[in-house]
PDB file of N, CA, C and O in Angstrom:
ATOM      1  N   MET A   1      -9.183  22.082  -3.165  1.00  0.00           N
ATOM      2  CA  MET A   1     -10.084  21.026  -3.624  1.00  0.00           C
ATOM      3  C   MET A   1      -9.567  19.670  -3.135  1.00  0.00           C
ATOM      4  O   MET A   1      -8.382  19.364  -3.270  1.00  0.00           O
ATOM      5  N   MET A   2     -10.455  18.871  -2.572  1.00  0.00           N
ATOM      6  CA  MET A   2     -10.068  17.582  -2.029  1.00  0.00           C
ATOM      7  C   MET A   2      -9.878  16.552  -3.141  1.00  0.00           C
ATOM      8  O   MET A   2     -10.584  16.575  -4.149  1.00  0.00           O
ATOM      9  N   MET A   3      -8.916  15.649  -2.947  1.00  0.00           N
ATOM     10  CA  MET A   3      -8.672  14.565  -3.891  1.00  0.00           C
ATOM     11  C   MET A   3      -9.899  13.676  -3.992  1.00  0.00           C
ATOM     12  O   MET A   3     -10.661  13.529  -3.036  1.00  0.00           O
ATOM     13  N   LYS A   4     -10.077  13.087  -5.162  1.00  0.00           N
ATOM     14  CA  LYS A   4     -11.175  12.143  -5.360  1.00  0.00           C
ATOM     15  C   LYS A   4     -10.781  10.783  -4.791  1.00  0.00           C
ATOM     16  O   LYS A   4      -9.606  10.419  -4.750  1.00  0.00           O
ATOM     17  N   CYS A   5     -11.791  10.052  -4.358  1.00  0.00           N
ATOM     18  CA  CYS A   5     -11.559   8.736  -3.759  1.00  0.00           C
ATOM     19  C   CYS A   5     -10.748   7.816  -4.676  1.00  0.00           C
ATOM     20  O   CYS A   5      -9.852   7.111  -4.212  1.00  0.00           O
ATOM     21  N   GLU A   6     -11.056   7.819  -5.961  1.00  0.00           N
ATOM     22  CA  GLU A   6     -10.364   6.934  -6.898  1.00  0.00           C
ATOM     23  C   GLU A   6      -8.857   7.214  -6.902  1.00  0.00           C
ATOM     24  O   GLU A   6      -8.042   6.293  -6.954  1.00  0.00           O
ATOM     25  N   HIS A   7      -8.512   8.474  -6.848  1.00  0.00           N
ATOM     26  CA  HIS A   7      -7.097   8.845  -6.858  1.00  0.00           C
ATOM     27  C   HIS A   7      -6.422   8.442  -5.549  1.00  0.00           C
ATOM     28  O   HIS A   7      -5.286   7.967  -5.548  1.00  0.00           O
ATOM     29  N   VAL A   8      -7.124   8.634  -4.445  1.00  0.00           N
ATOM     30  CA  VAL A   8      -6.584   8.235  -3.147  1.00  0.00           C
ATOM     31  C   VAL A   8      -6.339   6.728  -3.129  1.00  0.00           C
ATOM     32  O   VAL A   8      -5.305   6.272  -2.642  1.00  0.00           O
ATOM     33  N   MET A   9      -7.291   5.953  -3.660  1.00  0.00           N
ATOM     34  CA  MET A   9      -7.132   4.491  -3.689  1.00  0.00           C
ATOM     35  C   MET A   9      -5.895   4.081  -4.491  1.00  0.00           C
ATOM     36  O   MET A   9      -5.205   3.126  -4.134  1.00  0.00           O
ATOM     37  N   GLU A  10      -5.622   4.804  -5.569  1.00  0.00           N
ATOM     38  CA  GLU A  10      -4.446   4.498  -6.390  1.00  0.00           C
ATOM     39  C   GLU A  10      -3.147   4.767  -5.639  1.00  0.00           C
ATOM     40  O   GLU A  10      -2.120   4.153  -5.929  1.00  0.00           O
ATOM     41  N   LEU A  11      -3.190   5.672  -4.685  1.00  0.00           N
ATOM     42  CA  LEU A  11      -1.983   6.095  -3.979  1.00  0.00           C
ATOM     43  C   LEU A  11      -1.793   5.454  -2.610  1.00  0.00           C
ATOM     44  O   LEU A  11      -0.807   5.740  -1.931  1.00  0.00           O
ATOM     45  N   LEU A  12      -2.718   4.592  -2.193  1.00  0.00           N
ATOM     46  CA  LEU A  12      -2.664   4.095  -0.819  1.00  0.00           C
ATOM     47  C   LEU A  12      -1.384   3.356  -0.474  1.00  0.00           C
ATOM     48  O   LEU A  12      -0.813   3.599   0.589  1.00  0.00           O
ATOM     49  N   TRP A  13      -0.911   2.460  -1.337  1.00  0.00           N
ATOM     50  CA  TRP A  13       0.306   1.722  -0.987  1.00  0.00           C
ATOM     51  C   TRP A  13       1.492   2.665  -0.861  1.00  0.00           C
ATOM     52  O   TRP A  13       2.293   2.540   0.065  1.00  0.00           O
ATOM     53  N   GLU A  14       1.605   3.597  -1.778  1.00  0.00           N
ATOM     54  CA  GLU A  14       2.717   4.550  -1.694  1.00  0.00           C
ATOM     55  C   GLU A  14       2.588   5.431  -0.456  1.00  0.00           C
ATOM     56  O   GLU A  14       3.592   5.788   0.161  1.00  0.00           O
ATOM     57  N   PHE A  15       1.361   5.781  -0.093  1.00  0.00           N
ATOM     58  CA  PHE A  15       1.132   6.565   1.113  1.00  0.00           C
ATOM     59  C   PHE A  15       1.543   5.770   2.353  1.00  0.00           C
ATOM     60  O   PHE A  15       2.261   6.278   3.214  1.00  0.00           O
ATOM     61  N   VAL A  16       1.087   4.534   2.436  1.00  0.00           N
ATOM     62  CA  VAL A  16       1.418   3.676   3.577  1.00  0.00           C
ATOM     63  C   VAL A  16       2.930   3.476   3.674  1.00  0.00           C
ATOM     64  O   VAL A  16       3.484   3.444   4.773  1.00  0.00           O
ATOM     65  N   ASP A  17       3.592   3.344   2.537  1.00  0.00           N
ATOM     66  CA  ASP A  17       5.043   3.129   2.519  1.00  0.00           C
ATOM     67  C   ASP A  17       5.845   4.415   2.679  1.00  0.00           C
ATOM     68  O   ASP A  17       7.073   4.371   2.749  1.00  0.00           O
ATOM     69  N   GLY A  18       5.167   5.558   2.739  1.00  0.00           N
ATOM     70  CA  GLY A  18       5.870   6.832   2.896  1.00  0.00           C
ATOM     71  C   GLY A  18       6.643   7.243   1.652  1.00  0.00           C
ATOM     72  O   GLY A  18       7.693   7.879   1.753  1.00  0.00           O
ATOM     73  N   GLU A  19       6.132   6.885   0.484  1.00  0.00           N
ATOM     74  CA  GLU A  19       6.841   7.136  -0.770  1.00  0.00           C
ATOM     75  C   GLU A  19       6.274   8.297  -1.589  1.00  0.00           C
ATOM     76  O   GLU A  19       6.722   8.533  -2.711  1.00  0.00           O
ATOM     77  N   LEU A  20       5.300   9.018  -1.045  1.00  0.00           N
ATOM     78  CA  LEU A  20       4.701  10.124  -1.801  1.00  0.00           C
ATOM     79  C   LEU A  20       5.445  11.433  -1.531  1.00  0.00           C
ATOM     80  O   LEU A  20       5.986  11.629  -0.443  1.00  0.00           O
ATOM     81  N   PRO A  21       5.471  12.321  -2.519  1.00  0.00           N
ATOM     82  CA  PRO A  21       5.989  13.669  -2.264  1.00  0.00           C
ATOM     83  C   PRO A  21       5.145  14.333  -1.168  1.00  0.00           C
ATOM     84  O   PRO A  21       3.973  14.000  -0.994  1.00  0.00           O
ATOM     85  N   ALA A  22       5.739  15.257  -0.446  1.00  0.00           N
ATOM     86  CA  ALA A  22       5.093  15.863   0.726  1.00  0.00           C
ATOM     87  C   ALA A  22       3.715  16.444   0.425  1.00  0.00           C
ATOM     88  O   ALA A  22       2.781  16.227   1.197  1.00  0.00           O
ATOM     89  N   ALA A  23       3.566  17.170  -0.669  1.00  0.00           N
ATOM     90  CA  ALA A  23       2.281  17.802  -0.980  1.00  0.00           C
ATOM     91  C   ALA A  23       1.209  16.753  -1.257  1.00  0.00           C
ATOM     92  O   ALA A  23       0.071  16.890  -0.810  1.00  0.00           O
ATOM     93  N   GLU A  24       1.570  15.718  -1.985  1.00  0.00           N
ATOM     94  CA  GLU A  24       0.607  14.663  -2.295  1.00  0.00           C
ATOM     95  C   GLU A  24       0.272  13.866  -1.028  1.00  0.00           C
ATOM     96  O   GLU A  24      -0.880  13.489  -0.812  1.00  0.00           O
ATOM     97  N   GLU A  25       1.267  13.617  -0.210  1.00  0.00           N
ATOM     98  CA  GLU A  25       1.029  12.928   1.063  1.00  0.00           C
ATOM     99  C   GLU A  25       0.038  13.709   1.923  1.00  0.00           C
ATOM    100  O   GLU A  25      -0.872  13.130   2.515  1.00  0.00           O
ATOM    101  N   GLN A  26       0.222  15.021   1.985  1.00  0.00           N
ATOM    102  CA  GLN A  26      -0.669  15.862   2.774  1.00  0.00           C
ATOM    103  C   GLN A  26      -2.094  15.821   2.220  1.00  0.00           C
ATOM    104  O   GLN A  26      -3.056  15.774   2.986  1.00  0.00           O
ATOM    105  N   ALA A  27      -2.228  15.840   0.907  1.00  0.00           N
ATOM    106  CA  ALA A  27      -3.555  15.794   0.287  1.00  0.00           C
ATOM    107  C   ALA A  27      -4.259  14.469   0.597  1.00  0.00           C
ATOM    108  O   ALA A  27      -5.457  14.450   0.879  1.00  0.00           O
ATOM    109  N   VAL A  28      -3.515  13.370   0.544  1.00  0.00           N
ATOM    110  CA  VAL A  28      -4.092  12.063   0.872  1.00  0.00           C
ATOM    111  C   VAL A  28      -4.484  12.042   2.348  1.00  0.00           C
ATOM    112  O   VAL A  28      -5.573  11.580   2.691  1.00  0.00           O
ATOM    113  N   ARG A  29      -3.614  12.535   3.219  1.00  0.00           N
ATOM    114  CA  ARG A  29      -3.886  12.563   4.654  1.00  0.00           C
ATOM    115  C   ARG A  29      -5.170  13.357   4.949  1.00  0.00           C
ATOM    116  O   ARG A  29      -6.007  12.917   5.737  1.00  0.00           O
ATOM    117  N   GLU A  30      -5.314  14.514   4.321  1.00  0.00           N
ATOM    118  CA  GLU A  30      -6.501  15.346   4.518  1.00  0.00           C
ATOM    119  C   GLU A  30      -7.764  14.620   4.050  1.00  0.00           C
ATOM    120  O   GLU A  30      -8.809  14.693   4.697  1.00  0.00           O
ATOM    121  N   HIS A  31      -7.654  13.926   2.928  1.00  0.00           N
ATOM    122  CA  HIS A  31      -8.791  13.172   2.409  1.00  0.00           C
ATOM    123  C   HIS A  31      -9.181  12.068   3.396  1.00  0.00           C
ATOM    124  O   HIS A  31     -10.360  11.891   3.703  1.00  0.00           O
ATOM    125  N   LEU A  32      -8.194  11.335   3.884  1.00  0.00           N
ATOM    126  CA  LEU A  32      -8.475  10.224   4.786  1.00  0.00           C
ATOM    127  C   LEU A  32      -9.089  10.681   6.103  1.00  0.00           C
ATOM    128  O   LEU A  32      -9.843   9.939   6.731  1.00  0.00           O
ATOM    129  N   GLU A  33      -8.770  11.888   6.516  1.00  0.00           N
ATOM    130  CA  GLU A  33      -9.308  12.411   7.777  1.00  0.00           C
ATOM    131  C   GLU A  33     -10.818  12.613   7.721  1.00  0.00           C
ATOM    132  O   GLU A  33     -11.485  12.597   8.756  1.00  0.00           O
ATOM    133  N   VAL A  34     -11.359  12.804   6.525  1.00  0.00           N
ATOM    134  CA  VAL A  34     -12.788  13.105   6.415  1.00  0.00           C
ATOM    135  C   VAL A  34     -13.592  12.076   5.617  1.00  0.00           C
ATOM    136  O   VAL A  34     -14.822  12.135   5.608  1.00  0.00           O
ATOM    137  N   CYS A  35     -12.927  11.144   4.956  1.00  0.00           N
ATOM    138  CA  CYS A  35     -13.637  10.224   4.063  1.00  0.00           C
ATOM    139  C   CYS A  35     -13.908   8.877   4.740  1.00  0.00           C
ATOM    140  O   CYS A  35     -12.986   8.114   5.032  1.00  0.00           O
ATOM    141  N   GLY A  36     -15.181   8.607   4.980  1.00  0.00           N
ATOM    142  CA  GLY A  36     -15.583   7.350   5.590  1.00  0.00           C
ATOM    143  C   GLY A  36     -15.459   6.158   4.661  1.00  0.00           C
ATOM    144  O   GLY A  36     -15.472   5.015   5.117  1.00  0.00           O
ATOM    145  N   HIS A  37     -15.339   6.406   3.366  1.00  0.00           N
ATOM    146  CA  HIS A  37     -15.172   5.323   2.390  1.00  0.00           C
ATOM    147  C   HIS A  37     -13.704   4.904   2.298  1.00  0.00           C
ATOM    148  O   HIS A  37     -13.405   3.710   2.284  1.00  0.00           O
ATOM    149  N   CYS A  38     -12.802   5.853   2.236  1.00  0.00           N
ATOM    150  CA  CYS A  38     -11.383   5.561   2.008  1.00  0.00           C
ATOM    151  C   CYS A  38     -10.629   5.165   3.269  1.00  0.00           C
ATOM    152  O   CYS A  38      -9.703   4.357   3.208  1.00  0.00           O
ATOM    153  N   PHE A  39     -11.017   5.728   4.415  1.00  0.00           N
ATOM    154  CA  PHE A  39     -10.243   5.447   5.624  1.00  0.00           C
ATOM    155  C   PHE A  39     -10.193   3.958   5.965  1.00  0.00           C
ATOM    156  O   PHE A  39      -9.118   3.468   6.310  1.00  0.00           O
ATOM    157  N   PRO A  40     -11.310   3.207   5.888  1.00  0.00           N
ATOM    158  CA  PRO A  40     -11.207   1.771   6.180  1.00  0.00           C
ATOM    159  C   PRO A  40     -10.259   1.044   5.225  1.00  0.00           C
ATOM    160  O   PRO A  40      -9.570   0.106   5.629  1.00  0.00           O
ATOM    161  N   GLN A  41     -10.220   1.469   3.967  1.00  0.00           N
ATOM    162  CA  GLN A  41      -9.282   0.871   3.016  1.00  0.00           C
ATOM    163  C   GLN A  41      -7.840   1.168   3.428  1.00  0.00           C
ATOM    164  O   GLN A  41      -6.980   0.288   3.396  1.00  0.00           O
ATOM    165  N   PHE A  42      -7.592   2.418   3.813  1.00  0.00           N
ATOM    166  CA  PHE A  42      -6.266   2.803   4.291  1.00  0.00           C
ATOM    167  C   PHE A  42      -5.897   1.987   5.523  1.00  0.00           C
ATOM    168  O   PHE A  42      -4.781   1.477   5.624  1.00  0.00           O
ATOM    169  N   ASP A  43      -6.831   1.866   6.455  1.00  0.00           N
ATOM    170  CA  ASP A  43      -6.566   1.134   7.693  1.00  0.00           C
ATOM    171  C   ASP A  43      -6.203  -0.310   7.378  1.00  0.00           C
ATOM    172  O   ASP A  43      -5.301  -0.871   8.001  1.00  0.00           O
ATOM    173  N   TRP A  44      -6.902  -0.924   6.410  1.00  0.00           N
ATOM    174  CA  TRP A  44      -6.585  -2.293   6.009  1.00  0.00           C
ATOM    175  C   TRP A  44      -5.197  -2.363   5.372  1.00  0.00           C
ATOM    176  O   TRP A  44      -4.409  -3.246   5.710  1.00  0.00           O
ATOM    177  N   HIS A  45      -4.891  -1.444   4.456  1.00  0.00           N
ATOM    178  CA  HIS A  45      -3.579  -1.417   3.804  1.00  0.00           C
ATOM    179  C   HIS A  45      -2.472  -1.284   4.850  1.00  0.00           C
ATOM    180  O   HIS A  45      -1.461  -1.985   4.793  1.00  0.00           O
ATOM    181  N   ARG A  46      -2.674  -0.390   5.791  1.00  0.00           N
ATOM    182  CA  ARG A  46      -1.662  -0.156   6.834  1.00  0.00           C
ATOM    183  C   ARG A  46      -1.477  -1.411   7.684  1.00  0.00           C
ATOM    184  O   ARG A  46      -0.341  -1.794   7.963  1.00  0.00           O
ATOM    185  N   ALA A  47      -2.561  -2.056   8.099  1.00  0.00           N
ATOM    186  CA  ALA A  47      -2.473  -3.274   8.904  1.00  0.00           C
ATOM    187  C   ALA A  47      -1.790  -4.395   8.125  1.00  0.00           C
ATOM    188  O   ALA A  47      -0.975  -5.134   8.676  1.00  0.00           O
ATOM    189  N   TYR A  48      -2.126  -4.517   6.841  1.00  0.00           N
ATOM    190  CA  TYR A  48      -1.508  -5.559   6.011  1.00  0.00           C
ATOM    191  C   TYR A  48      -0.010  -5.321   5.863  1.00  0.00           C
ATOM    192  O   TYR A  48       0.783  -6.258   5.958  1.00  0.00           O
ATOM    193  N   ALA A  49       0.374  -4.078   5.634  1.00  0.00           N
ATOM    194  CA  ALA A  49       1.798  -3.754   5.495  1.00  0.00           C
ATOM    195  C   ALA A  49       2.549  -4.074   6.790  1.00  0.00           C
ATOM    196  O   ALA A  49       3.664  -4.595   6.749  1.00  0.00           O
ATOM    197  N   ARG A  50       1.946  -3.768   7.923  1.00  0.00           N
ATOM    198  CA  ARG A  50       2.581  -4.090   9.214  1.00  0.00           C
ATOM    199  C   ARG A  50       2.712  -5.595   9.397  1.00  0.00           C
ATOM    200  O   ARG A  50       3.742  -6.082   9.863  1.00  0.00           O
ATOM    201  N   PHE A  51       1.662  -6.334   9.026  1.00  0.00           N
ATOM    202  CA  PHE A  51       1.702  -7.789   9.133  1.00  0.00           C
ATOM    203  C   PHE A  51       2.822  -8.368   8.276  1.00  0.00           C
ATOM    204  O   PHE A  51       3.598  -9.203   8.741  1.00  0.00           O
ATOM    205  N   VAL A  52       2.902  -7.926   7.033  1.00  0.00           N
ATOM    206  CA  VAL A  52       3.939  -8.431   6.126  1.00  0.00           C
ATOM    207  C   VAL A  52       5.324  -8.099   6.670  1.00  0.00           C
ATOM    208  O   VAL A  52       6.220  -8.942   6.639  1.00  0.00           O
ATOM    209  N   HIS A  53       5.503  -6.889   7.162  1.00  0.00           N
ATOM    210  CA  HIS A  53       6.798  -6.496   7.715  1.00  0.00           C
ATOM    211  C   HIS A  53       7.175  -7.383   8.912  1.00  0.00           C
ATOM    212  O   HIS A  53       8.301  -7.872   9.001  1.00  0.00           O
ATOM    213  N   ARG A  54       6.226  -7.581   9.820  1.00  0.00           N
ATOM    214  CA  ARG A  54       6.513  -8.423  10.992  1.00  0.00           C
ATOM    215  C   ARG A  54       6.816  -9.850  10.569  1.00  0.00           C
ATOM    216  O   ARG A  54       7.756 -10.466  11.072  1.00  0.00           O
ATOM    217  N   ALA A  55       6.029 -10.369   9.655  1.00  0.00           N
ATOM    218  CA  ALA A  55       6.237 -11.745   9.202  1.00  0.00           C
ATOM    219  C   ALA A  55       7.587 -11.887   8.515  1.00  0.00           C
ATOM    220  O   ALA A  55       8.287 -12.881   8.711  1.00  0.00           O
ATOM    221  N   ALA A  56       7.948 -10.907   7.720  1.00  0.00           N
ATOM    222  CA  ALA A  56       9.223 -10.972   6.986  1.00  0.00           C
ATOM    223  C   ALA A  56      10.414 -10.889   7.934  1.00  0.00           C
ATOM    224  O   ALA A  56      11.421 -11.567   7.729  1.00  0.00           O
ATOM    225  N   THR A  57      10.304 -10.074   8.950  1.00  0.00           N
ATOM    226  CA  THR A  57      11.440  -9.928   9.864  1.00  0.00           C
ATOM    227  C   THR A  57      11.553 -11.107  10.820  1.00  0.00           C
ATOM    228  O   THR A  57      12.603 -11.322  11.425  1.00  0.00           O
ATOM    229  N   ARG A  58      10.471 -11.872  10.958  1.00  0.00           N
ATOM    230  CA  ARG A  58      10.503 -13.036  11.862  1.00  0.00           C
ATOM    231  C   ARG A  58      10.836 -14.333  11.147  1.00  0.00           C
ATOM    232  O   ARG A  58      11.071 -15.353  11.794  1.00  0.00           O
ATOM    233  N   MET A  59      10.859 -14.308   9.827  1.00  0.00           N
ATOM    234  CA  MET A  59      11.188 -15.519   9.083  1.00  0.00           C
ATOM    235  C   MET A  59      12.648 -15.853   9.314  1.00  0.00           C
ATOM    236  O   MET A  59      13.540 -15.057   9.020  1.00  0.00           O
ATOM    237  N   GLU A  60      12.872 -17.028   9.839  1.00  0.00           N
ATOM    238  CA  GLU A  60      14.242 -17.422  10.148  1.00  0.00           C
ATOM    239  C   GLU A  60      14.894 -18.191   9.014  1.00  0.00           C
ATOM    240  O   GLU A  60      16.117 -18.328   8.978  1.00  0.00           O
ATOM    241  N   ASN A  61      14.102 -18.684   8.104  1.00  0.00           N
ATOM    242  CA  ASN A  61      14.628 -19.454   6.985  1.00  0.00           C
ATOM    243  C   ASN A  61      14.877 -18.504   5.812  1.00  0.00           C
ATOM    244  O   ASN A  61      13.920 -18.033   5.197  1.00  0.00           O
ATOM    245  N   PRO A  62      16.141 -18.212   5.490  1.00  0.00           N
ATOM    246  CA  PRO A  62      16.435 -17.268   4.408  1.00  0.00           C
ATOM    247  C   PRO A  62      15.862 -17.704   3.053  1.00  0.00           C
ATOM    248  O   PRO A  62      15.440 -16.858   2.265  1.00  0.00           O
ATOM    249  N   ALA A  63      15.844 -18.991   2.779  1.00  0.00           N
ATOM    250  CA  ALA A  63      15.301 -19.465   1.500  1.00  0.00           C
ATOM    251  C   ALA A  63      13.800 -19.188   1.426  1.00  0.00           C
ATOM    252  O   ALA A  63      13.293 -18.782   0.380  1.00  0.00           O
ATOM    253  N   LEU A  64      13.102 -19.403   2.516  1.00  0.00           N
ATOM    254  CA  LEU A  64      11.676 -19.114   2.547  1.00  0.00           C
ATOM    255  C   LEU A  64      11.434 -17.619   2.373  1.00  0.00           C
ATOM    256  O   LEU A  64      10.537 -17.220   1.631  1.00  0.00           O
ATOM    257  N   ARG A  65      12.211 -16.807   3.038  1.00  0.00           N
ATOM    258  CA  ARG A  65      12.069 -15.354   2.917  1.00  0.00           C
ATOM    259  C   ARG A  65      12.270 -14.922   1.467  1.00  0.00           C
ATOM    260  O   ARG A  65      11.514 -14.092   0.964  1.00  0.00           O
ATOM    261  N   ARG A  66      13.278 -15.472   0.789  1.00  0.00           N
ATOM    262  CA  ARG A  66      13.520 -15.115  -0.618  1.00  0.00           C
ATOM    263  C   ARG A  66      12.346 -15.530  -1.496  1.00  0.00           C
ATOM    264  O   ARG A  66      11.948 -14.782  -2.390  1.00  0.00           O
ATOM    265  N   ARG A  67      11.782 -16.729  -1.248  1.00  0.00           N
ATOM    266  CA  ARG A  67      10.648 -17.191  -2.047  1.00  0.00           C
ATOM    267  C   ARG A  67       9.425 -16.297  -1.840  1.00  0.00           C
ATOM    268  O   ARG A  67       8.722 -15.971  -2.797  1.00  0.00           O
ATOM    269  N   VAL A  68       9.177 -15.905  -0.602  1.00  0.00           N
ATOM    270  CA  VAL A  68       8.034 -15.036  -0.317  1.00  0.00           C
ATOM    271  C   VAL A  68       8.206 -13.691  -1.015  1.00  0.00           C
ATOM    272  O   VAL A  68       7.277 -13.204  -1.661  1.00  0.00           O
ATOM    273  N   PHE A  69       9.382 -13.093  -0.891  1.00  0.00           N
ATOM    274  CA  PHE A  69       9.607 -11.802  -1.523  1.00  0.00           C
ATOM    275  C   PHE A  69       9.576 -11.914  -3.045  1.00  0.00           C
ATOM    276  O   PHE A  69       9.076 -11.008  -3.712  1.00  0.00           O
ATOM    277  N   ALA A  70      10.089 -12.989  -3.602  1.00  0.00           N
ATOM    278  CA  ALA A  70      10.035 -13.187  -5.051  1.00  0.00           C
ATOM    279  C   ALA A  70       8.576 -13.294  -5.508  1.00  0.00           C
ATOM    280  O   ALA A  70       8.208 -12.746  -6.547  1.00  0.00           O
ATOM    281  N   ALA A  71       7.747 -14.003  -4.731  1.00  0.00           N
ATOM    282  CA  ALA A  71       6.331 -14.127  -5.079  1.00  0.00           C
ATOM    283  C   ALA A  71       5.639 -12.770  -5.012  1.00  0.00           C
ATOM    284  O   ALA A  71       4.817 -12.451  -5.871  1.00  0.00           O
ATOM    285  N   LEU A  72       5.964 -11.972  -3.999  1.00  0.00           N
ATOM    286  CA  LEU A  72       5.379 -10.632  -3.899  1.00  0.00           C
ATOM    287  C   LEU A  72       5.796  -9.754  -5.072  1.00  0.00           C
ATOM    288  O   LEU A  72       4.979  -9.009  -5.614  1.00  0.00           O
ATOM    289  N   LEU A  73       7.051  -9.837  -5.461  1.00  0.00           N
ATOM    290  CA  LEU A  73       7.526  -9.050  -6.600  1.00  0.00           C
ATOM    291  C   LEU A  73       6.837  -9.478  -7.893  1.00  0.00           C
ATOM    292  O   LEU A  73       6.461  -8.634  -8.707  1.00  0.00           O
ATOM    293  N   ARG A  74       6.672 -10.788  -8.083  1.00  0.00           N
ATOM    294  CA  ARG A  74       5.978 -11.279  -9.284  1.00  0.00           C
ATOM    295  C   ARG A  74       4.540 -10.791  -9.301  1.00  0.00           C
ATOM    296  O   ARG A  74       4.047 -10.333 -10.333  1.00  0.00           O
ATOM    297  N   ALA A  75       3.868 -10.887  -8.166  1.00  0.00           N
ATOM    298  CA  ALA A  75       2.472 -10.454  -8.097  1.00  0.00           C
ATOM    299  C   ALA A  75       2.350  -8.964  -8.372  1.00  0.00           C
ATOM    300  O   ALA A  75       1.418  -8.531  -9.049  1.00  0.00           O
ATOM    301  N   THR A  76       3.274  -8.187  -7.857  1.00  0.00           N
ATOM    302  CA  THR A  76       3.262  -6.746  -8.096  1.00  0.00           C
ATOM    303  C   THR A  76       3.493  -6.446  -9.569  1.00  0.00           C
ATOM    304  O   THR A  76       2.814  -5.593 -10.141  1.00  0.00           O
ATOM    305  N   ALA A  77       4.437  -7.131 -10.185  1.00  0.00           N
ATOM    306  CA  ALA A  77       4.727  -6.927 -11.609  1.00  0.00           C
ATOM    307  C   ALA A  77       3.537  -7.332 -12.468  1.00  0.00           C
ATOM    308  O   ALA A  77       3.204  -6.645 -13.433  1.00  0.00           O
ATOM    309  N   GLU A  78       2.895  -8.445 -12.122  1.00  0.00           N
ATOM    310  CA  GLU A  78       1.724  -8.887 -12.880  1.00  0.00           C
ATOM    311  C   GLU A  78       0.594  -7.884 -12.756  1.00  0.00           C
ATOM    312  O   GLU A  78      -0.101  -7.601 -13.732  1.00  0.00           O
ATOM    313  N   GLN A  79       0.407  -7.348 -11.566  1.00  0.00           N
ATOM    314  CA  GLN A  79      -0.645  -6.364 -11.350  1.00  0.00           C
ATOM    315  C   GLN A  79      -0.360  -5.089 -12.147  1.00  0.00           C
ATOM    316  O   GLN A  79      -1.279  -4.482 -12.696  1.00  0.00           O
ATOM    317  N   ALA A  80       0.891  -4.689 -12.210  1.00  0.00           N
ATOM    318  CA  ALA A  80       1.268  -3.495 -12.946  1.00  0.00           C
ATOM    319  C   ALA A  80       1.062  -3.679 -14.448  1.00  0.00           C
ATOM    320  O   ALA A  80       0.801  -2.714 -15.165  1.00  0.00           O
ATOM    321  N   ASP A  81       1.179  -4.915 -14.919  1.00  0.00           N
ATOM    322  CA  ASP A  81       1.014  -5.197 -16.343  1.00  0.00           C
ATOM    323  C   ASP A  81      -0.443  -5.284 -16.772  1.00  0.00           C
ATOM    324  O   ASP A  81      -0.735  -5.253 -17.968  1.00  0.00           O
ATOM    325  N   GLN A  82      -1.368  -5.392 -15.811  1.00  0.00           N
ATOM    326  CA  GLN A  82      -2.781  -5.502 -16.152  1.00  0.00           C
ATOM    327  C   GLN A  82      -3.330  -4.127 -16.506  1.00  0.00           C
ATOM    328  O   GLN A  82      -3.046  -3.144 -15.821  1.00  0.00           O
ATOM    329  N   PRO A  83      -4.119  -4.059 -17.582  1.00  0.00           N
ATOM    330  CA  PRO A  83      -4.726  -2.777 -17.950  1.00  0.00           C
ATOM    331  C   PRO A  83      -5.778  -2.375 -16.928  1.00  0.00           C
ATOM    332  O   PRO A  83      -6.409  -3.227 -16.302  1.00  0.00           O
ATOM    333  N   ASP A  84      -5.962  -1.068 -16.764  1.00  0.00           N
ATOM    334  CA  ASP A  84      -7.004  -0.567 -15.882  1.00  0.00           C
ATOM    335  C   ASP A  84      -8.365  -0.909 -16.452  1.00  0.00           C
ATOM    336  O   ASP A  84      -8.588  -0.826 -17.660  1.00  0.00           O
ATOM    337  N   LEU A  85      -9.265  -1.292 -15.573  1.00  0.00           N
ATOM    338  CA  LEU A  85     -10.626  -1.639 -16.022  1.00  0.00           C
ATOM    339  C   LEU A  85     -11.528  -0.456 -15.925  1.00  0.00           C
ATOM    340  O   LEU A  85     -12.709  -0.552 -16.258  1.00  0.00           O
TER     341      LEU A  85
END
């Protein structure tokens, strides 16, 4: 049985970051191969992650890099604290 789109959307960042267990990663991959709704979202997540990685590795000012990463961590924590709608 294929994963539902809602579940795939919840797992996209972990999938892009390679943080899912193998079986779950495979299920997400199979879903993305056939789902015209989820694949563009995945493609955007993947492109954004690459952009952030490139930008972070090119930042020459260590203080700026720390501020950017601190802001990302705060935003992630705030998002995690928000109840599901």
